[in-house]
N, C-alpha and C positions, 0 to 999 in steps of 0.2 A: 272715113269711109271704110266699110268692110272690104276685105280682100277676097270675097267670094260672092256668088250669086245663087239664087234658089233654082232648083230643078224640079222640085216637088213641093206641093203645099197640102196642108191639112186644115179643113174648116174648124173654127172654134166659135163658140157662142157663149155670151154672158147670160146666165139664167136670171130671171127676175129676182128682185130682192125678197119677195115672199117665198120663192122657191129656195133661195139660199138659206133663209131662216129655217125652213123645213129640213133641208139637208144637214145643217149643223146639228139640229136636235137628233135627227136619225143617226148621225155619226157619233153620238155621245161626246160632242164637242172635241173630237180628236181628228185632226186633218188627215191622218192616215186612213181613216174609215170613210172618207168622202170619195164617191165614185168619180173617176177622172172626167167623165162626160159632163159633170157639173162644175168643173174648174175652168176658169177663163185664162188666167196666166199661172202656170204651174212652176213655182220656185221651191217646191218641197225638197228637191235634191238635184244635184248635177250628175248623179250616178246612173249611168245607162240611159239618160233621157235626152242626149244630144242628137245631132244630125250627122250621119256618116257622109263621107265624101264620095264622089263618083268613082274614084279609084278603089275605095273600100267596097262599094257595091259591085264593081267589076270583079274584084278578088273573090267574092262569094261563089262565082261560077266555077272556080277551079278548086273548090274545097274537096279534099280527099277524105272520104268518110271511112277509110280503113280502120278497123278496131285497133290494130297494132302497126307501128312503123309508118304512120301517115306522113306523106310528103308535106302536108300542110303544117304538121308539127315541126318539121325540119326548117321550114321557112320562118316559123315563129321563133324557134331557137336562134336562128341567125339574126333576126331582128333584135331580139332581146340582147344578144351578145354585142351587136353593133351599137345599140343605144345605151345599154347599161354597163357593159363590160363583163357580165356574168354568162358563163357557158353552160352551167348545170341548171337546167330549167324544168319545172314541173307545172304544166297548165292546170288550172282549176276553174270551176264554173263561175266564180267571182271572188272578190276580195276576202269575204268571210270564210270561204272555202280554203283560201291560201292561209289565213290565220289558223284555222283548225288543223291543217296539215303541219304547219311549222311549230306552233306553240304546243301542239299535242306531242311533239318530239322533244321539246326543250323545257317544259314547265311541269313540275310535280307538286303534290300536296305540300303546303307550307312554304313554297317559294315566294319570293318577292320580285316583282317585275317593275322596273323603273322606266318612265316615259316622260317626254316633255309634257304631254297631256294625252291620256288614253281616250280614244273615241269609244262610242257605245259598244260596237261589236268586239273591238279589241279588249275592252274591259271585261265584257261578258265571257270571252274565250279564256282569258287568264283566270277569272273566277271559276269557270267551269272545270278547269284543270286543278282547282284547289289552291291557286295562287292568289296573291294579294297585289292588285295593280295600284301603284303609287305614282302620283304625278309630281314632276319636278320642274315647274315653270320658273322662268326668270322673274326677277323683281320687275314690277310694272306690267306683267302680262294680264293682270286682272284690273288694270286701270284703263277704261275705255277711251280716255281723252289724252293720255300720255303719248307724245309723238316720239316714237323710236322705230328704227328701221327693221329690227329683227326681234319682235316681241314673242315670236314663236320658239325662241331658243330653249335649249335644255340647260338647267342649272346644275352643274357638276357639284357646286357647294352644297346644295340641298340634297343631292344624291349621296354625297359622302356622309352627311348627317344620318341618312337612313342606314347606310352600310355600317356606320359606327354603332347604330342601335341594334341591328339584327345580325350582323356578321356577313362578310363577303360570300361565304359558302351558301348563303340562302338567296343570293341574287345571281341567278344563272343567265339572265337576259336583260339587256338594256335596249330600249326601243326609242327611235327618233322618228317622229311623224312629220313629213314635209309635203306640203305646208301643214301647219298645225291647225287642224280642223276644229278642235275643241277650244282653241284660243283664237277665234274669229278669223281663221284662215291665214294667220300671220306666218311669214316666212322664217326660215332658219338660215343663219349665215354659214358660209363655207368654213369660216374659222370655228364656229360652234360644232360643225360636223366633225372636224379634226379633234377638237377638244373632247367631244363625247366618245369618239372612237378610242382615244387615249385613256379615258376614264374606264371604259369597258375592258380594255386590255389590262389596266392596272388591277382590276378586281377579278380578272380571268372570266369575264362574262361574254356571251355571244352578243355581238353588236348587230342589231336588226334595224334597217330603215324601212318604214312604211312609206313606199314610194309612189302612192297613187296620184299625187300631184307634183311630181318631181320636176316637170318642165316649168310650171308656174314658179316654183321655188327658185329654179335656176335663173329665170327671167328677173326676179327680184334681186338676186345676188348680182347680176349684171348691172342693174340700175342703181343699187344702193351700196355695194361693198367695194371699197377701194382696191384697185388692182385687177378688177374683173370687167371693167367697162369695155375693153376691146376684145373680150372673149365671146365665143358664140354660146348660145343656150345649150346646144348639144355638147360642147366641150365642158362647160361648167357642170352639167348634169352628170356626165361620166366621172368627173373628178369627185363630186360629192358622193356618188354611189360607190366609188372605188374604195372608200374607207370601211364599208360594211362587210360583215361576214355573211349576211343574208339579207334579202329583201322580200317583202310581200307587196303584191300589186293588185289593185282592183283595176282591171282593164276598162271598167265602166266609167272611169274618170279619164286619165290621160293616155289611154290607148284608143280613146274615142269610139268605143263600141257600146252596144246595148247589153252585152253579157260577156263575161269572161274575166280571167285573172291568172296569176301565176305566182309560184314561189321560185326564187333563184338563190342558190347557195354556193359557197366556195369549197367547203369541206366535203370530201368524197364520202366519208362515213355518214355524215348527217344527210347527204343527198340520198344515199341508199335507204336510210331509215324513213326519210320523208316520202320517198317513192312508195314504200310499202304501206304507209299510212294513207297516201293518196289513192292507192288501189282500193283500199277498204272504204274510203269515204267519197272519193271523187270519180274514179274510173281508171282505166289503164293509163300509165304515165305519158303516153303520146296523144291522148285526147282529153283526159282530165275533166270529164263532165261536160265537154263542149262538142259541138259539131265541127267538122272540118271547115265548113263555111265560116263559122264564127272565128275560128282560129286564123283563117286567112285574113279576115277583116281586121283582127287585132294586130297582126303582123304589120299591115299597112298603116294602121292608125298610130301605132307606137312610133313609127318614123315621122309621120306627119306632125306629131305633138311637139317635136323639137325644132320645127321649121319657124323662122322668125315671123313671117306674116301671120301664121296661125296664133302663136302664143302672144304676140303683141295685141292682136285684135281681141283675144280672149280676156286678157287682164284689163285692157282699156275699156271694154264694155262693162265690166264690173265696176271700175272706177266711175264710169258715166252714171250708173245707177246711184252710186254713193253721192255724187255731186247733186243729182236731182233731189234726193231725199234731204240733204242738208239745206239746199236752197228753199225747201218748203218747211224748214224748221223741225225736221224729224231727227232726233238724236241717234247717232250711229257710232259704232266702235271705230276708232281711228288709230293708225291709218287703215284704209280699206285693204283687205286681203286679196287673195288670188281668185277664188272661185265664187265668192258670195259677199254680200253686204250684210252685216249683222246689226240689226236695230236694237238699241238699248231700251228694252221694255221696262226695265227697272226705273229708268229716268222718265220715259214717256207716260207710264202708268204708276207714278211714284206713290199714289195713294193706296196701292194694293200691296199687302205684305207678301213675302215670298211663299208662305203657306197657302196663299190663294193663287199662286202660279201666274204672275203678271205676264210672263212670256207666252204661256198658252192662251191667256185671255186675249193678248194682242193677235196671235195667230187666228183666233176665231173672229176677231173684229175685222181683220184684213179680208177674210173670206166674206164676211157679212157685207162689208162695204163695197168690195169690187170683184169678188170671185177669185181673189188671189190666194194661192196656197203657199205658205211658208212652213217652217218647222221650228219648234221651241228647242233651245239648247240651254236650259237653265235648271231650276229646281225640280221641274217635272221630269225631264229627260235624265237628269243625274241626281237622283235622290240621295240625300246625305252628304253630297259633295259641296265644296266651297266654290260656287260658280256664279258668274254674273247672270242676270236675267236677260238673256239674249234671244232674238228671233233671227234665224238665218234665212236669207233670201238667196238661194243658190241658183245661179243662172245656167240653164242647159247650154251646152256648147253649140254654136252655129245655128241657133234655133229662133230666138226672138229678135225683134227690131226695136228701134228707138221708141216707137209709139207704144209698144208693150211696156217698156220701162217707165215711160211717162204715166201710163195708167197705174202702174204699181205705186209710183211716188205720190200720185194724186190720192189714191186710196189710203195710203199711210198718213198723208197730211189730214185727210178728212177724219180719220180716227183720232189723230192728235187734237183736233179742234174740239172734239167732244170727249176727251180723255176722262174727265172727272165722272162722267156718267157710266163708264165701263165697270162692270162688276167682275169679281173674281170667280174662280172655279174650285171645285173639290172633286177628288177621285171617288167614284162610286163602285168601280170594279177594276181589278188589275191582275195581271198574270203573276205566277209565283217567282219569276226571275226579275228582280228589281232593276237590273241593268238594262233590261229591254222593255220596261213597262210602257214607254211612250209609243211603242209601235201598235199596241192593241188595247190599252186601258180606256175606260170610258169615264167621262166627267159630267158634272152638272153645275149650273150657276149656283153660287153661294146664296 
């Protein structure tokens, strides 16, 4: 049973199948181009799509909209320090703003940046700075059926091979994404955080944690890693983040808000450089592209994210969708991660070659079947990369109920029953930035 109740509702309507067919064609077979009014259950992303608490809504009323020295910023800074241990904080309008501020200070032309697995905007920011984003997943991370507790871990062995090839002087940054969004939302162990921090120190690189789902990761550590079962999520989260030199955070995930983010660093010189870049791209360092109202809501949400009832509900609801899909014979990536269930489109639509984007074809069929919107994280979203053909069903926080999840599972099962009939897709137009093509490219049936 959920640990919360609804105080506000929004009507949703399932368009007719004929209308869904029209919408798909009008959208160029890209879910990002589908108007939200035509979506019944929206699992495109968990970023900024959740439901805020009554405490967050109340906090909006005390937002200080001062351009400089806002009291709301000071409350956010206190919350960030209490929850993460970082006292030097720069607010940004969202996570990619935080990435732009930090990586713009750390990455130069010809650099190599190592990550357990770069997500789309991270990869694009590194490439935009002239760097080369290189993934270092552990063995088994690309095996959707292998049962291992921390498939999101960073492989220091693979990273050392890269360093041996390019030289340590070309690797200024090592990034650890928790949980690992590009590897099916898989968690990273506390031991691996320590190991990755030690590796970064060994090569004299700045160790950055992408912390947008840090509480979910801490919850998995508590459940799966020996020695942590009696620790609180808040305590584990602070321990994991204590090893980082800097963190980037999308508040739209585990600060439980609809907009916002921040950069937090330990080094005073880096802090000053990042503040100057933030002024250029985000705004004055005490508002960072956000309203005081949004800053207040983020300060409250950051504290709520490490409370046991919230994080337990959150992870268990995702697991619930995973069970429903498996009961209906839909192949998924196992074990289920923290924020989403990843359907194995390569298995479900095994007759489609990767160049016909089986993941994107499945995204379209889920919408066609039930008005369900997911997102492809395979060969379409990551061109040229060695990726599984996955479809992410990301569950917005505190938003949908069991009946919605059952509808999603039924729609996926119906697609599975007629899988051999599903045709592939081809790209007919795309933007010049390949790392971001899935946001706006248009496709057509093969």
